[in-house]
N, C-alpha and C positions, 0 to 999 in steps of 0.2 A: 374668356370667362364670361359665362350665358348670364345675363340680367333678367331680373326675371319682372314681373309684370308692373309690381309696385314701383320697381327701380325705373323702369321704362318710360311710365308716367310721372315719376317725380323728374326724371332728364327733360319731359317734355316743358313741366311748367318753368324748370330753372331756364330752358331756352326762352320760355315767353318774357319771363322777367327782365332777363337780358336784353333780347331783342327791345322790349320795352323800354328799358333806361335809355339804350344805343339810340332806340329812333327820338327821345324826349332830350337826350343832350346833343344828338344833332340838328333836333330842331329850333334849339335853344340858341347851339352856336348860329346857325342861319337866321335868327333873329337880331342876337346881339350885332353880327355884321352887317347887317342893313340899315339898324340904327347908328352903329358908328358911334357911338357917344362912351367915352370912358366910365362915365359915372354908373353906368344902367350895369357894369358888369358884376359888382355884386349882388346886383338884385337878381341878374339873372342865376350864378350861382347858388343864391339861397333858394330861388325857386327851384334849381333843378335839385339839389338836394332833398327838399321836402319834397318834391314830385316822386325823386326814385326811392324814397321811403314809402311814400304812399303808394307806388306799384308794389313795392316788394311787400308789403302789407298784404295788399288786396289779393296777391298770386298766391302768398301764402295762405291766406284764408280761403280763397277758391280751392289751391291743391288740398289741405288736409280736409274740408268736405268731400271733395271727390275722393281722395283716400281712403276716409272712413266707412262713406257711404256706397260707392262703386269699387276701389281697386280692391279692398280689402274684401268685401264681400264675394267679389268673383275670385279671386284665389280661393275662399272657403268654396264655395260654390265647385269650383273646379275639384278641388280636394275630395269634395263629398261623392261629385261624379265618378272618381277615379276609384275611391275605396268599395261604392257599390255595384262599379262595371268589374271590377277586377279581383276584390278580397271578397264578394259572397256577403256583405255586409245589407241586412234586410230593412232596418230602420227610416223610416222617411227623412225627407230634407226637411230641414226648417226653411221654411220660405220664408220667415219674420224677417230674418237676417238680411236678407236681401231683396228686402220690401221695396228699396228704393233702384231695383234693377227692371222695373216693369214686369213684365210677365215672364219673363226669364227665369226666376226662380221655380214660377209655377208652371213653366215647361219642363225645367229639368225633373221638379219632383212628378212631375207625370209620366216621363221618361223613363225615369227608374222604376216607377210602381211598374209602369209595361214590363220595362224588362226583368223585374221581379217576378211579376205574373207567368211570363214564357219562362222564366228559367225554372220556376216550379213545375209548371205544366210540361216542360221538359223532362227535368229530374220525375215525374209519377210516371211519365211515360218510359224512360229508363228504368226505373225502378221495376215497373209489374214484366218489362222483356227480362230482367235477369235477376228475377226471383227466383227460378227454377235454375239457373247457375250459381246463384250464391250458395242457395240449399247445398247443391250436389259439390260446392267446394267447402262449406265448411263440413260436410260427411268425409271430404278425404281429407282433408285437414286433421280432423279427428282420429281416422284412421293411422296418419302417418305421424301423428305427434308421439304416440308412444310403442311403436313397435321395436322389438327388439333391438337391432343396431341402431346405432348413431348415423343419421344421414345427412350429407351437406354435397350443394352443389357450388362448385366455386370457378371461376373466371379462369382462363388461362393465366394469370397474373398472380395466381392463388388467392383470390377476394371472396369471402364468405357473401355467398348468394343466397342461400338456403338454409337450415338446421330445423332439427327438429327437438325435442324437450330431451329426448336421450344426450343427443350431442351435448347441449346445454349443461346436463349433469356433469356429463363426463370429463369436459374440455375445459370448463370455468372454473377459474382460481378463486379465492377468496378477495384477490385485488386484481382478477383478469379475466372479468365476464365476457362469455361469447357476444360479440357483436354482429351486427350486418354489416357487409363493407370493408370490414379489418381485413387484415393478413392471417391467413391460415398458420404461417408459421410462427405466430404468436403464443401459442397453442400447442404446438406440434414441433417435434425436429422435422428437419427439412429435408435431410439426406434419402431417405428411404423414398419418400415420397416425390422431390424430384426425379431420382432415377427411374422410379414407376412411369410418371407424367412422360417422362422423356421418352422409356420403349413404345406405350400407347400414339404419341405422336408420330414414330418411325415407324410403327407396323404397320403390315398392308392390309390386316385385315380392320376397318373402322369397330366391328362391333365386339373386339376385342375386351378381356376382361383379366387383370393381371391379380394377383395376391401377394401382399406385405404384409410385414412387419414391422411397426413404427413406436419409438417412445414421446412420451410425453418429456418438455424441455427440462425437468428435474428429473427424468428419469425414475417415477414414483409409479408410473402406468406403463404397461405393455399392452399395445394394441396390436391386434389382428383388423386387416384391412383387405377391401378389394375395391377396383378403380376401373372405373371405363367413361370415352368420352361420351359428353352429353350430346345427343342425337338433336333435339332442338335449342340450339344453343344463341339464339338470338345475335349471330354472324360472329359470335366468339368460336373459332373453331377448334381452339385447345381448352374449351371451357369440359371440364368433368362432375361427373357423379362421384361419390365415396363414401362406402359404409364402414363404419369401424365398431370394433366388440372386443370388450375388455378381457383379455385372457391374463391380466395377471395373476389370480390368483389360480386357473388352471396350469401358467408355468409353473408356480410355485409347489405346487402339487405333485405335476410329475417329475419336478427338480426332487422333491422330498421322497417319491417313491422308487426314482433311479440312484438316492443316495441308500435308500433302505435293502435293494436290489442288490446293490455292489458291496454291501455289506456282509450279506448272505454268502456271497462267493468268498468275501477277504477274512471274514470271522468262523464261519462255518466249515469250510473246505479244510483251510490248516488243522481245525480239531478231529474231524475225522479220517484225515491222514494222518495225524498221530496215533489216533485210537487204531488204525489198521495196521502201523508199525509197530507199535508194541504189542497187537495181538501176535502178529508176524516172531518178534523177538523173544517171545514168553514160548511160542510154540517151539521154537529151534533151539531155546535151552534147557527147557523142561518137556516140552509136550505137553502141557497143561497152560492152561490161561490163569493169570494172576486177578481172583476176582477183585481186589481192593484198587487196582491200577485203574482195569476196568472201570470200576464205578467211579472213581475219582474223574475221568474223562467222562461220564456219561452224564454224571451232574454238571461237570462245566460246560457242557455240549446244551444239556437243558435249561439250565440259565441263560446260554444265549438267545437260544428259540424262544426262553420266554420274554426276554428282553422285547426282539425282532418282532412277536407278536403283538405286543402290548402297542408297539409303535404301527404296526399295519393296520390295528383297529384305530388309530388316530389317522390313519391316511384312508380309509376308507369312505373319512366321510368328505374327502375333498374333491371327492370328482364328479362328473357329471349325472345326476342332471340336478345338481345341488345350485342353489342360487339365492342372494338374496331376497329376503321377502318382508313387508313389512309385517310388524307383530299384530296391528290391528286390522291390515285385512286379512291376516289369518284368524281373529279371533273373530273377525265379520262372517268369514266361511264358513268356520263350524257354526254359528249361529244359525244362518242360512241351512246349514246340512241338519242338525236337530230340528230345527222349526219343519221342516218337511216331514217327521217324524212325531211330529207335536209334542216336542221335547222343548220345553221354553231353557234358556240359558244367559244370565248375565255376565257380563263381559266388561273387564279392566283390563286394559292392554296400555304399553307405556311406547312411545314413539322407538322402538327399536328396530332394525332392521337385523335378520337371523338368519345364517347360510343353512338351508334345508330346501329336501322336497317339500313344498307346500302341500301339495294334493296328497302323497302318503302323510304326514304328521295331520292334516283335518281326518283322515280316515282312521288312522290310529284312535287319535282323541275321541272322534267318533263311535267307532267303535265299542270303547270302552264306558264313553256315557251310554249308551244302549244298554251294555250287560248291568252298570250301573242302578238304572233306571229300573230294569226288569228283575233285578237278580236281589238288590236289596231293598226295594222300596224306598228309595233316596227322594229327597225333595232339593228343590232349591239349588239346584244347580250354578255354579260359576263358577267361569274361568276367567285367571290373573296371570298375566306375562310380566314379569319385573326383570329389571336388571340385578344378578346375583354376582359380584366378584365379575368375574371375566364371562360370563355365560348368560345367557336368558332362562329363567326359570318359568316353565309354563305349568300350572298347576290347578288340577280340575277338582272343585270341592265340592262337598254336598251338605245336608242338614240329614243324619243316618247314622247306621251301624258302619263301623268301618269293614272294610276286605279282609278276608284271610289269606292266608301264604298260596295257598292251594287255588283258590279262589282266582286269583291274578294270572299265577302259572298257567291256569287251565285258560283264561280268556285269552292270554298271550300267544298261545302256542296255536289256537284254532285258526283256520281261514277265516278272515276278515269279510270276503263273499259269501263264503258260507259254501262254496263248489271244494272239493277235495282237492289238494294240491295247489291250492290259491294262496296269495301273501298273505303272509302269518303276521302279528305286529310284532314278534320277535326279531323277522327279517330285516322291517323297518327300523328297531332300534339297533340293530346291529349295523346297518347300513350307515346310521348317523353316530356310531360310537357312543351311544347313551344305554341309560336303562331306565325305568320306571319303576319306581319308586311308591310304596303305600304309607300310610300316615292317619292316624286317627286316634280321640279319645272319646269324652261323653259326650254324646248327641251329635259329634260331627269329625266329619273324615277326608280324606283327600288322597289322591295319586299326583306324582310332578315327575318332570322330567327335565335335564339341563341341556340346553343346545347351545355349543359354541359352534364357530366365532359369531361376534354380534358387534353392532355397530348405532352411535347413537342418529337418530334422522334428525336433519337440519329441517326447519320449514322451507317450504319450494315459494317463491314469489307466485301470486293467485294467478297472475297474467301468463304466467311462461310453464307451468307446471304440466299442462297437457296441451302443448300447442305447436305450431311451426311457424316460425317466423322465415321470411324472404321478401326479396324482390326483383322479379325474374329483369326488369329493365335496367339492371347493374348489368347484365349480361353484354348488352351493346352501349353502355354508357362510355364518352370517351373519358382517356385518360390522357392528363395533362404533368408533364415533369414538375411545371412550377404552379402550386396553388391560386398565386395572383393572376395568373393567366386564363385560370377552367371558370366554365360556366357554373351559376349560381346552382342549379340544380345538380351537376357534377360533384358538387364538396359534401362532405360528411360534415353536422354542426352537434355540438355538444351546447345544449342552454343550460344554465345553472343558476343559483341563488344560493345565498347564504343568511343565515343568521347568527347573531354574535351577541357575546356580553356588552358591546355598545359601539360607538362610532369612530372611538379611536385608538386603531391597534399601535400607534406610537407611545400609547400612555398603555399597554399592556392587555387592551381589549382582543378578543380572540374569538373562534369561531365555537358556536355548539351545537349547527346542525349545517350540512351542506347537502343538496338534493341538485338532480343533473336528468337530462333526457338526451337521447340523439334524434339527430334528423338526417334521414337518410334520401336521398333523390327525391329532396321535395315534403316527406313527410315523415311524420313521426313514426316511431318503431315501438311497437308496441311491446312492452317486456325488458326492453333495454334503458333500464334507469338507475340511477343512483340515488340512495336514500337513506342517509349517516347521521346518526347522534355520534357527537363529540362531546369528550371531556376534555374543556378548556383549561384544565389545573387553575382554578381560581372560580370562585364562588358567582353567580348568574344574581344580577341585581333584580330587583322585583320589578323594578319600573320595566325593564327588559322582556323580564318573563310575563308579564301582563300584555305586549304587546306579539310575541312570536307564540307564546304559550311552553317554552320549553324551561324546565325546573333542573336545580339541582339533583334532586332523585331520578330525574329521568335519565341524565348523563350519569350519573355512577357510577355505572359497571361501561360507559361507553367507551370506545375505541379512542386513543390519544389523536391530537391536533396533528401531530408528525403522518400517523399512519393515514387519518382520512385525507390528507392533503396529496400523500402520495397516492391512495387507490385514484383519489380524482384524477391525477398527474396520467396514470393507466390511460382511465375510462376515455379521456379526452384524447389521447395521442392521435393523431394525424387529423385531426379533424378544427373547424374553424369554432370557436369559442364566442358565445354568444350571452349577453345578459345585461340588465335592465339596470345603468348606472354602473356600468365594468369597473370602475376606477375603486370605487371603494370596495368590492367584492374583491379584484385582483388584488390588492394593497397585503391582504388578509393572506393570499397563497403566495407573493413573489416575496415577503417577509422570511418564507420557511424554504429558500431555495438552495439555498448557501450547506443548511445544516441537513438536507436531504439529499445532496449530489444533484439537484435535479435541475431543470430549467422548462420554462413555458412559453416557447418559439410559436407557440400556434397564434397566428390571424386571429383578432380580434373584432367582433363587433357590438356595436352597442344600439340599444332600443331606443335611447333617448334620440340619438342624432340620427337614428334611419326615421323616426317619428319627424324630426325637424325636417328632414329631408323631403317628407311627401304631405305634411301639413304646413308648413314654414313655422317662422318663430314667431308668428303672432299667437299660436296656438301654445295651449300647456299641455307638457310630454309627460305626466306622473304616469305610472303603471293605472293605476285605478282611471284617469279619463282615455286611457288609450283601450282599455279592455272596455267603456262606454262606448266612445266612439267607433270601433271595430266590433263591436257586439261580439265579445267574446263571454263565453256564458264559465263565468267562476263565482262558485256559493260564496258566500259572504265567511262561512265556517272555514276555508281553505285560504284566505286573505291573511297575510304574513307570518304563513308556513312555508316551510322553505320548499318544500314540493308543490305547495299550493301556488305559488308566485312563479317558480318553474315552468309549472303547466300556464299558466297566463302568458308569461313573456313569449313562450316556445309559440303559440296560438299567434299572438302579436306578432313576432317576425315574419312567419309563414303568410301573414296577410300583408304587410308592410314590403314584403321581400316581392310578392305577387305585383304591388303596384309598381315599384321600381321598374320589375320587367317588362310591365306596361308600354315602362318609358323609354324604354329601351334599354335599360341599364342590365346588361346581360352577365358580366364577368366580376369576379371579386374585386380585381384591382379598380373596377369603374365605378362601384360601390364606397371603397375606401376614397378614391376622388371627390365623389360627390357628397359624402360627409363631413369630410375638410371644410368645406364652407361654412359649419356651424359648429366649427371646435370652441367658439367661445363660449356655447354652453357648456360643455366638459373639455375637460384637459383630451388629446390625441392619444386613445390609448394604446396605440400599437408603437408610439413612440416612449418608451418606459422613462418614468422619471427618475434622477438619479437615487431619490430616496428608496426606490423599491430596490436598489441592491444592498441596503442594509437592512439590520433588523434581525 
């Protein structure tokens, strides 16, 4: 076991004390034998004891002064140098704490100041040289973020290296968001993808593209994909690029049309055949046709055709180019169109997704609005889009007289672009299997249309709605079968924090908020976060709410503790868990394992123990102290919130990891061995206590 500086100095003074006592004893023994008088023995022994205690006191006093004013400041100075060299801490070294080290503290402060200036100068140079590249990169990211298909880049072992926002929305489930570095088959069935990938690897043409169809694990989505091997693959020759398009609606529409066509043959053909046979029988028997019999057959045929026609009208709105459109964007597009004609329009649109041809619907409403404005002297045009039953009601209202039936019929029949033979409003309405109806009373009027199907739009995270997430270094990252033997930067980490009703889970305290972020390839991944309010099933004490700000009203409609723990378990799968004072937070998770049928088998790192490994036991290791010591920017408003403390812990962890790597501690098992030296601060979180198995 490696002994630290202060330990070695202590051993040095112990050796001095023992050596002095031995020398004193030998001298007294030699003097006693020279004198040779038995009466002098007691005097010699008493003198030896008194001198021994004096030597011990003197050496202990000198050691204490040496340790306080020299050894301990040396360790503090070494830690300060490490974090300023390897963790990008910019604060000046406090020379006062090492004032007995002569010019050493001032020299160290001067060296770190020079290093900081050099680093800043280099950073400015690099920033100038990379500004253009960063601008081009941002433009490309915006272009790729919302292209129609989902785009993914995966390693040869099917781990995600790149995904755009469409892929995030398409593949993420409520309990399993898409995350960088995770296995693709957490989100898609693997059969078709593995087969296509193997075909590409065995293909003689390296640029081949293979199309396929696959399903989501629960079968709720049917996806059409295209795959090719990645050319610039970072050394992973099996890496591949894949695009996916959701064809669930198209497949269902084609299926409905196939059923309709089949029924046409199955239901109409027998009726027509029976009618033809009846006509032949009547002609053979009487030479004349029974009008009553023919009438019955024709009425039956007419009823069948009427039913099929109604169903066909419903199918006409199923096909291309229909697509889900945000009702708010639909309203904004109409507002811009009318603004170009100097026609003001107020809008009130709900957060709905409407399946329609957005361009045609905007053109239709714009055509009607222009006719209303010029033909009725209407004022105060207003567009309202709201959910009504299973449809979206789009209503264009105004202050003025109502339309007549003939006016509306004329406007809907005329070409909207003014060219003979152009697209009419009636054609658009027929394609959407709907109709435009008008209403009016004294002083106000409106026209409305109902479109279906619709769905409620969920709010998307601000940092992932229009973005691409990637780390191409993952293509060349080494893969180890055992996490303990992996390099620190080859591992994924989930840093988390909880807020609770109190400090005693064994007395019934529960989680009220849990937050987590992911770190992949040594960097925090933007957008890959978990931030959940949790209903603890009991009231939150006011004293606890005063600390973390979570109240009973905030969690009244929140998810249960069980669902929150289960979602965190999925989010953290395959990663190293990191927390500050991890035993406290993990206890709340462990006690739910048996109930949910899950188990947290992740390795766990505690930033308290990591801090002790970097700064030693003489320093304090609270999160507030580490934030200040390592120069982490954490606004006071975010302190003691789950996400605020999680972000602070993540930044602290990254800086501590850099310092440990600079000391040659490169692998997870080496870190775990190092922190065990300080387990007297906290229990070894990777050796689970017996109480964690119950509850």
